[in-house]
FIDO-139620 format. One record per atom (N, C-alpha, C): residue number from 1; residue in one letter; atom name; x, y, z. Coordinates in Angstrom, 2 decimals. Layout:
   resi   resn   name      east     north        up
    NUM      A     CA         X         Y         Z
...
//
This chain:
   resi   resn   name      east     north        up
      1      W      N     54.84    -14.81   -166.77
      1      W     CA     54.32    -13.89   -168.16
      1      W      C     55.58    -14.68   -168.88
      2      E      N     55.30    -14.36   -170.41
      2      E     CA     56.28    -15.12   -171.27
      2      E      C     57.58    -14.10   -171.67
      3      L      N     58.66    -14.48   -171.78
      3      L     CA     59.74    -14.01   -172.59
      3      L      C     60.08    -14.18   -173.76
      4      N      N     59.38    -13.68   -174.80
      4      N     CA     59.75    -14.24   -176.14
      4      N      C     60.44    -13.16   -176.95
      5      I      N     61.83    -13.35   -177.21
      5      I     CA     62.39    -12.36   -178.12
      5      I      C     62.76    -13.00   -179.45
      6      Q      N     62.43    -12.46   -180.65
      6      Q     CA     62.55    -13.33   -182.11
      6      Q      C     64.06    -13.54   -182.23
      7      G      N     64.15    -14.85   -182.76
      7      G     CA     65.63    -15.04   -182.70
      7      G      C     66.56    -15.56   -181.65
      8      Y      N     65.92    -15.39   -180.52
      8      Y     CA     66.58    -16.12   -179.25
      8      Y      C     65.87    -16.97   -178.57
      9      M      N     66.41    -17.55   -178.02
      9      M     CA     66.12    -19.23   -177.03
      9      M      C     66.05    -18.35   -175.61
     10      S      N     65.17    -18.75   -174.73
     10      S     CA     64.82    -17.93   -173.44
     10      S      C     65.12    -19.48   -172.29
     11      Y      N     65.94    -19.05   -171.74
     11      Y     CA     66.24    -19.91   -170.14
     11      Y      C     65.86    -19.35   -168.98
     12      R      N     64.95    -19.47   -168.54
     12      R     CA     64.97    -19.09   -167.04
     12      R      C     64.26    -19.55   -166.30
     13      K      N     64.72    -19.24   -164.53
     13      K     CA     64.16    -19.54   -163.24
     13      K      C     63.49    -18.20   -162.78
     14      D      N     62.27    -18.46   -162.54
     14      D     CA     61.51    -17.32   -161.88
     14      D      C     61.76    -17.72   -160.21
     15      R      N     61.61    -16.38   -159.52
     15      R     CA     61.41    -16.52   -158.18
     15      R      C     60.35    -17.28   -157.80
     16      Q      N     60.48    -18.07   -156.94
     16      Q     CA     59.13    -18.65   -156.34
     16      Q      C     58.66    -17.83   -155.07
     17      V      N     59.36    -17.40   -154.17
     17      V     CA     58.78    -16.85   -152.85
     17      V      C     58.50    -15.19   -153.32
     18      G      N     57.84    -14.72   -152.82
     18      G     CA     58.26    -13.03   -153.23
     18      G      C     57.65    -12.34   -154.59
     19      R      N     57.55    -11.39   -154.60
     19      R     CA     57.12    -10.81   -155.94
     19      R      C     58.37    -10.39   -156.62
     20      G      N     58.16    -10.46   -158.01
     20      G     CA     59.38    -10.35   -158.96
     20      G      C     60.56    -11.39   -158.79
     21      G      N     61.73    -10.78   -159.37
     21      G     CA     62.55    -11.62   -159.36
     21      G      C     62.89    -12.85   -160.44
     22      G      N     64.20    -13.55   -160.23
     22      G     CA     64.60    -14.61   -160.99
     22      G      C     65.34    -14.42   -161.86
     23      V      N     66.33    -15.18   -162.61
     23      V     CA     67.14    -14.97   -163.63
     23      V      C     66.96    -15.29   -164.75
     24      A      N     67.44    -15.11   -166.17
     24      A     CA     67.37    -15.64   -167.44
     24      A      C     68.69    -15.34   -168.25
     25      L      N     68.29    -16.23   -169.42
     25      L     CA     69.70    -16.50   -170.09
     25      L      C     68.87    -16.26   -171.31
     26      L      N     69.72    -15.49   -172.37
     26      L     CA     68.86    -15.52   -173.76
     26      L      C     69.94    -15.83   -174.77
     27      V      N     69.90    -16.78   -175.63
     27      V     CA     70.81    -17.44   -176.45
     27      V      C     70.20    -17.26   -178.07
     28      R      N     71.40    -16.94   -178.63
     28      R     CA     70.85    -16.54   -180.18
     28      R      C     70.35    -18.01   -180.91
     29      N      N     69.61    -17.90   -181.51
     29      N     CA     68.98    -19.28   -182.04
     29      N      C     70.19    -20.31   -182.88
     30      E      N     70.96    -19.53   -183.65
     30      E     CA     72.08    -20.11   -184.13
     30      E      C     73.05    -20.83   -183.50
     31      I      N     73.20    -20.60   -182.16
     31      I     CA     74.05    -20.98   -181.06
     31      I      C     73.42    -22.52   -180.42
     32      Q      N     73.87    -23.70   -180.61
     32      Q     CA     73.22    -24.74   -179.65
     32      Q      C     73.37    -24.50   -178.73
     33      S      N     72.50    -24.70   -177.94
     33      S     CA     72.32    -24.61   -176.68
     33      S      C     71.20    -25.76   -175.50
     34      L      N     71.66    -25.90   -174.64
     34      L     CA     71.00    -27.17   -173.62
     34      L      C     70.55    -26.74   -172.57
     35      A      N     69.34    -26.31   -171.84
     35      A     CA     69.61    -26.15   -170.34
     35      A      C     70.04    -27.26   -169.66
     36      R      N     70.60    -27.20   -168.52
     36      R     CA     71.52    -27.95   -167.56
     36      R      C     70.83    -27.73   -166.08
     37      V      N     69.56    -28.54   -166.13
     37      V     CA     69.05    -28.38   -164.69
     37      V      C     69.75    -29.26   -163.76
     38      D      N     70.74    -30.07   -164.04
     38      D     CA     71.25    -31.06   -163.04
     38      D      C     72.31    -30.40   -162.61
     39      I      N     72.80    -28.89   -162.69
     39      I     CA     73.79    -28.34   -162.15
     39      I      C     73.06    -27.33   -160.87
     40      E      N     71.74    -27.23   -161.14
     40      E     CA     71.02    -26.28   -160.08
     40      E      C     70.77    -27.03   -158.73
     41      T      N     71.08    -26.37   -157.61
     41      T     CA     70.78    -27.13   -156.65
     41      T      C     69.26    -26.87   -156.22
     42      G      N     68.71    -25.80   -156.63
     42      G     CA     67.26    -25.45   -156.21
     42      G      C     67.22    -24.54   -155.24
     43      D      N     68.46    -24.30   -154.25
     43      D     CA     68.34    -23.35   -153.34
     43      D      C     69.18    -21.98   -153.62
     44      V      N     69.63    -21.81   -154.80
     44      V     CA     70.28    -20.75   -155.49
     44      V      C     69.22    -20.23   -156.45
     45      E      N     69.06    -18.96   -156.66
     45      E     CA     68.45    -18.42   -157.82
     45      E      C     69.46    -18.37   -159.20
     46      S      N     69.56    -19.35   -159.79
     46      S     CA     70.28    -19.44   -160.80
     46      S      C     69.79    -20.32   -162.03
     47      V      N     70.36    -20.54   -163.24
     47      V     CA     69.93    -20.73   -164.53
     47      V      C     71.53    -21.25   -165.01
     48      W      N     71.31    -22.53   -165.86
     48      W     CA     72.51    -23.08   -166.36
     48      W      C     72.35    -23.42   -167.53
     49      I      N     73.20    -23.40   -168.49
     49      I     CA     72.92    -23.72   -169.98
     49      I      C     74.31    -24.33   -170.36
     50      E      N     74.11    -25.08   -171.45
     50      E     CA     75.80    -25.82   -171.86
     50      E      C     75.52    -25.29   -172.98
     51      L      N     76.58    -24.71   -173.79
     51      L     CA     76.43    -24.06   -175.20
     51      L      C     77.44    -24.97   -176.15
     52      R      N     76.96    -24.96   -177.18
     52      R     CA     77.85    -26.22   -178.19
     52      R      C     78.31    -25.61   -179.20
     53      N      N     79.52    -25.52   -179.70
     53      N     CA     80.24    -25.02   -180.77
     53      N      C     80.35    -26.15   -181.99
     54      C      N     80.88    -25.72   -183.12
     54      C     CA     80.67    -26.48   -184.16
     54      C      C     82.51    -27.45   -183.99
     55      K      N     83.16    -27.22   -183.09
     55      K     CA     84.35    -28.04   -182.82
     55      K      C     84.05    -29.03   -181.81
     56      G      N     82.96    -29.36   -181.29
     56      G     CA     82.24    -30.03   -180.44
     56      G      C     83.06    -29.86   -178.81
     57      T      N     83.44    -28.45   -178.90
     57      T     CA     83.95    -27.69   -177.35
     57      T      C     82.38    -27.56   -176.76
     58      N      N     82.34    -27.68   -175.35
     58      N     CA     81.18    -27.53   -174.72
     58      N      C     81.41    -26.52   -173.73
     59      T      N     80.61    -25.12   -173.51
     59      T     CA     80.83    -24.58   -172.46
     59      T      C     79.93    -24.04   -171.89
     60      L      N     79.84    -24.02   -170.25
     60      L     CA     78.77    -24.35   -169.19
     60      L      C     78.63    -22.34   -169.01
     61      M      N     77.79    -21.90   -169.07
     61      M     CA     77.12    -20.73   -168.75
     61      M      C     76.15    -20.42   -167.69
     62      G      N     76.30    -19.96   -166.42
     62      G     CA     75.69    -19.71   -165.40
     62      G      C     75.07    -18.09   -165.00
     63      R      N     73.89    -18.33   -164.82
     63      R     CA     73.57    -16.76   -164.13
     63      R      C     72.89    -16.88   -163.15
     64      I      N     73.44    -15.96   -162.24
     64      I     CA     73.37    -16.20   -160.74
     64      I      C     73.01    -14.95   -160.15
     65      Y      N     71.89    -15.03   -159.16
     65      Y     CA     71.33    -13.76   -158.59
     65      Y      C     71.65    -14.11   -156.82
     66      R      N     72.42    -13.50   -156.05
     66      R     CA     72.48    -13.70   -154.75
     66      R      C     71.93    -12.35   -153.90
     67      P      N     70.78    -12.47   -153.31
     67      P     CA     69.83    -11.19   -152.74
     67      P      C     70.62    -10.76   -151.75
     68      P      N     70.89     -9.21   -151.57
     68      P     CA     71.48     -8.80   -150.57
     68      P      C     70.94     -9.00   -149.20
     69      N      N     71.96     -9.14   -148.40
     69      N     CA     71.99     -9.73   -146.99
     69      N      C     71.62    -10.82   -146.88
     70      S      N     71.72    -11.80   -147.84
     70      S     CA     71.27    -12.97   -147.89
     70      S      C     72.32    -13.54   -147.04
     71      F      N     71.73    -15.18   -146.09
     71      F     CA     72.49    -15.89   -145.47
     71      F      C     73.86    -16.35   -146.02
     72      L      N     74.79    -16.55   -145.23
     72      L     CA     75.97    -17.31   -145.61
     72      L      C     75.71    -18.97   -146.10
     73      D      N     74.48    -19.45   -145.84
     73      D     CA     74.41    -20.34   -146.47
     73      D      C     74.13    -20.78   -147.70
     74      I      N     73.14    -19.26   -148.09
     74      I     CA     73.38    -19.16   -149.51
     74      I      C     74.75    -19.43   -150.68
     75      G      N     76.00    -18.76   -149.74
     75      G     CA     77.04    -18.68   -150.28
     75      G      C     77.88    -20.26   -150.58
     76      R      N     77.50    -21.08   -149.60
     76      R     CA     77.59    -22.49   -149.58
     76      R      C     77.07    -23.30   -150.79
     77      K      N     76.03    -22.93   -150.79
     77      K     CA     74.89    -23.90   -151.77
     77      K      C     75.52    -23.20   -153.33
     78      L      N     76.05    -21.70   -153.50
     78      L     CA     76.53    -21.41   -154.73
     78      L      C     77.53    -22.13   -155.21
     79      N      N     78.49    -21.89   -153.94
     79      N     CA     79.87    -22.75   -154.08
     79      N      C     79.65    -23.97   -154.64
     80      Q      N     78.69    -24.98   -154.17
     80      Q     CA     78.50    -26.40   -154.50
     80      Q      C     78.11    -26.30   -155.86
     81      E      N     77.12    -25.64   -156.44
     81      E     CA     76.85    -25.14   -157.85
     81      E      C     77.94    -25.03   -158.75
     82      L      N     78.90    -24.38   -158.32
     82      L     CA     80.07    -23.62   -159.16
     82      L      C     81.21    -25.21   -159.23
     83      K      N     81.62    -25.52   -157.87
     83      K     CA     82.20    -26.87   -158.15
     83      K      C     81.48    -27.80   -158.91
     84      F      N     80.46    -28.24   -158.82
     84      F     CA     79.81    -29.16   -159.63
     84      F      C     79.86    -28.68   -161.30
     85      A      N     79.68    -27.62   -161.79
     85      A     CA     79.56    -27.31   -163.02
     85      A      C     81.20    -27.46   -163.39
     86      C      N     82.38    -27.10   -162.77
     86      C     CA     83.68    -26.95   -163.04
     86      C      C     83.99    -28.47   -163.11
     87      R      N     83.52    -29.47   -162.49
     87      R     CA     83.50    -30.70   -162.91
     87      R      C     83.10    -31.18   -164.16
     88      K      N     81.99    -30.57   -164.61
     88      K     CA     81.37    -31.11   -165.75
     88      K      C     82.26    -30.49   -166.82
     89      S      N     82.60    -29.56   -166.58
     89      S     CA     83.36    -28.93   -168.06
     89      S      C     84.68    -28.42   -167.89
     90      N      N     85.39    -27.85   -168.71
     90      N     CA     86.80    -27.21   -168.23
     90      N      C     86.52    -25.60   -168.79
     91      A      N     85.53    -25.52   -169.36
     91      A     CA     84.92    -24.11   -169.71
     91      A      C     83.87    -23.71   -169.11
     92      V      N     83.79    -22.78   -168.12
     92      V     CA     82.56    -22.30   -167.34
     92      V      C     82.64    -21.14   -167.10
     93      I      N     81.70    -20.10   -167.58
     93      I     CA     81.43    -18.81   -167.61
     93      I      C     80.15    -18.90   -166.11
     94      V      N     80.53    -17.69   -165.72
     94      V     CA     79.40    -17.54   -164.66
     94      V      C     79.30    -16.00   -164.53
     95      M      N     77.95    -15.52   -164.31
     95      M     CA     77.63    -13.99   -164.75
     95      M      C     76.90    -13.73   -163.23
     96      G      N     76.41    -12.55   -163.25
     96      G     CA     75.32    -12.31   -162.14
     96      G      C     75.51    -11.10   -161.17
     97      D      N     74.55    -11.00   -160.44
     97      D     CA     74.66     -9.66   -159.35
     97      D      C     74.97    -10.67   -158.07
     98      F      N     76.23    -11.13   -157.53
     98      F     CA     76.41    -11.49   -156.20
     98      F      C     75.98    -11.10   -155.14
     99      N      N     75.90     -9.49   -155.30
     99      N     CA     75.56     -8.66   -154.07
     99      N      C     76.84     -8.83   -152.83
    100      L      N     78.11     -8.74   -153.36
    100      L     CA     79.11     -9.05   -152.11
    100      L      C     79.17     -7.57   -152.29
    101      Q      N     80.26     -7.32   -150.45
    101      Q     CA     80.54     -6.28   -150.33
    101      Q      C     81.78     -6.28   -149.95
    102      V      N     82.53     -5.34   -151.05
    102      V     CA     84.29     -5.70   -151.13
    102      V      C     84.50     -3.98   -150.95
    103      D      N     85.69     -4.23   -150.08
    103      D     CA     86.43     -2.91   -149.46
    103      D      C     87.33     -3.02   -150.96
    104      W      N     87.39     -2.12   -151.64
    104      W     CA     88.36     -2.09   -153.09
    104      W      C     89.68     -1.34   -152.52
    105      E      N     89.19     -0.45   -151.65
    105      E     CA     90.30      0.28   -150.90
    105      E      C     91.25     -0.35   -150.31
    106      N      N     90.85     -1.34   -149.35
    106      N     CA     92.04     -1.91   -148.65
    106      N      C     92.22     -3.20   -148.82
    107      Q      N     92.30     -3.49   -150.25
    107      Q     CA     92.52     -4.80   -150.92
    107      Q      C     93.99     -4.70   -151.38
//
């Protein structure tokens, strides 16, 4: 299916197995952006882009989904992506649904 919202550039990675799923980022057309597939390992549901501002500073932005009850191996592969992104830029923004079980009361 298509994701076309007027005034926005769409970056997405659809889930290859199963029904539904995937991740997407929308960026206003006024903001210079570029897909950064070189950061994706292919094993993590993620999409990465580079935002460019008028001062020449670039920011990497990643959108990630980690399915609940996924294997620990996914965490290691996600960590690989994050390390690679941090080596490519000093400014990295990561957002998404990590489905991590956190015991906030005993922290």
